[in-house]
Every structure is written in C-alpha cells, then in structure tokens.
C-alpha positions, 0 to 999 in steps of 0.5 A: 467553524469546523476546523480545528487546528493546534496552536502552542500553549507557550508560544503560539506555533503551528503545533503539529504532528512527530513521526519520530516521537509519536507526540504532537509537537511545536515546531518553534518553542520545542513542546510536546504533547502527549496526543493520547492524553489531549481531547480529541474535540470531535467530540463534543463538537455537532454538525448539521449533515448535508449544510455546505460549510465554506472554511477559514484559516483561523491563523490568517483568514484565508479560504482553504481550498479543498476537492470533496474529499479532504479531511485534513490539509495545509492552508497553501498562504500560511503553511497552517495544518488544519484539519475540517473536522465535519468531515470526519464526524459521526460515519465519517469518522474514522475507527482508527489509524496507524499513525507516521513512522517515517519523517519526510526526510527519511523518505526523501533518503529511502527513495532516493537510496531505492532508484538508485538501487535499480539496475535497467534504470536511465542513469539521470533518474537513478541519481534520484533529484528531481522530485518534484513533490512528495507529500504525506497523506493518511489513505482510508482504507476499510479492514475486513474480517473475512469467514470464506469457505470453499468447496474444490474440485479438479484433477490431477496427475502423478508421473513416476519414470522407471527402468526395467531392462533396457527400457524406460518407463514413466508410468502416468496417475490419473486421480480426483482432486476435492478439497473442502477448506475454511480459510479465514483473514483478520485485516484484509485492507483495500483503499477505499479512495477514488483518486488513489493508484488501486494498485499502488495501493495494493502492493504497499502492503504488508502494515503492522496492525500493532500499531494500530492506535485508537482514532485521535485528530492530532495525528492528522495535524501537519498532513493529508487526509482523505475521506473514503469515496466509496463504503465497506460494501461498494469494495465488496467486489474488489475485496472479494478479486483479492479474496479469491488470488490470497484461496487460489496460492493457499488451494495451489499449496494443498495440491503439491503432491502432484505433477499437474494439477487443474481445478474445475471448479471453486467457488467461494463463500464469503462473510465479511464478520467484520469490516473497520474504516481507518486510514494508513500513513503513505507518502505519494511521490511525484518524480521529474524525468525528461519532461514525463511524471512517475508517480510512486509510493512509499508506505509511511509506517515500512518505508517499503517503496512501490512505482514503475521506474523509466527502463533504459533501452540501453541497459536492458538490450547490453543484459539480453546480450550478457545473457546471449553471451554467457548462454553460448559461452557454457553451452560452448562448454559443455560442447568441448567436455563430451566431446562433440563439436557446436556449430 
C-alpha cells in the first residue's frame, strides 16, 4: 500500500511536523525526532508507473478520497496524517522543501492582526472572527535559474530651463538610447499548481531560500501537499512574463538620468540554467463576510498575507470627503497668504 504515516514508537499515536521545533513531534507523549536522522521510506519503495491505486488509512482502514494532485493529506474519518508515496517518487519527487515556520495558531493571530489594519474595510471584517477554514499546504513551485541577454533601443530627452534677461527658456535635448544588458536571476519562483491563484502566489514572495532543505516526507506529515500540474517547460511562457517585468524595472534604473524615455524595442533572450521542483509553505485562508467567501494566502515562512479584502463604501466616501476638505482648506490658506481672493 503506497501510504506513509508516522506513528510514535513510544505510544503509537500519530506524529506530525512541528513548525516551532522543526522536528517530527508526537502530540500525545511529546516525543520528538530529528527529521534529518529519519530514513526516508521513499528510498526503498518501487512503484509501477500508471498503476491505479486505492488508498486506505492505516489507522482506521477508511478509503482516503483525494484529488489527483494531492500528495499529502489527512484522513477525513480519523484525522491521521498520511503521505501518498507513489505521487512523490521518480520525476514527481521534489528536490527541496521549505518547512513551515509559522504554526496554525500563529497564522490565525497574524491574519487577525492584518485584518484590523485595513483602514477601508468594513468593521465586521476587521473583527476577523469569521474564519471559515485555514489550511496548511505545501504548494509546488519551479525555481528557475536564468541567464538573460537584452538589447534596448529607444529615445530619451533631457530638459533644461534657464533665464536670460527678461526671458525664461526651456531647452530640450534628444538622445538615442542603446543598452546591452546581461542580467541573471536565481531562484525565480513560479507556482505549478493549477488550482492555486497565480496572482496570490506571486505576491507571497519573498521566500528565504537559505532555509531550503533536501526533501524528506516527514516534513509533509500533518499538512496538505500538492504535486505539480505543469512541468517546468509548460510554465516557460509565464516565467518569461515574470522575467519581462523585472527586466523592465532594471532597464528603467539604467536610464534614470533622462527627463523622459521611450523604449522602442527590447528583445530578451532567456536561457534556463536550471529548474528545481520545490514545495513552499502556504496557509490558505477562507473567510466569510456577509455570506460571501474571500480567499487569502499567507507565506508559511514569513507570515506575509496577500488577498483582496472587501471595501467599505462608507469609509471610502468619508476618506475622499476628508481629502477634498483638506485640499479646499489648503487652497484657501494659500489664497489668503498671497493676498488674493478664493471663490
């Protein structure tokens, strides 16, 4: 049976990865094991590719119902943590993983604090007491190491103003812009799970890659994990789109001396030096507000929260009214100071 679970050698209870200690911990007797010293059972397991399997929980015998992309889950009957080993073997095996460093309780508190900081969100939302579910999930990403060659063509202007006698002059000089750039990126992340919102996943950056660890199945115990829906070649168009944005920002930094810039052409030649399949920690939060469900994501390593909260129309109106009032008062003060009349 291609299921891996971790039972405590002392009391037989389930063990799960503990984000606070970084160990495999038994919630019943408190035993903790160093994951780096645990032999990964995947090493000795052999699977027949394409074989259809039915998964049964080793604790209660129930059939484990999962989606095709799920690699680690919890038994819906007894709550035991299980890893579906055949979905993590061969080319489906991640190279590395960043373990969770933020516990579920810490994630809930951080999310509540984030909600209360929303100046334009409804008061009911700010109370943060309508969390429908919060799920710790290892999301599959491809990390790309890239070499890029760029040739930039465009025009720029420099504007100089000066006074001569009773006249004020504005002088505009025109220049041809050419830049030949080589820019490399290491560890550019692109999420590979079809079900995950790409915009949310992109905004979860940065992850601290110095905490990447060689993949071992105990890190997944007690969490949900997904295998990739797209290989690194299928994600090249989206990867190039992300690279293009970064390169545009870099180009702008090289032409900051000009008053205005118009880029006419900037062909990018991208070479993939390496692409690693990794699992990154994400807390997925579903929140109810006025019978509507809002989805948020939290970086399970840094605590960064991303998502679009609801906006209070009353607060927005009051905010604009306040800005307008301040602007009107400022204009009146300026008019009074220069001795003019403001209508």
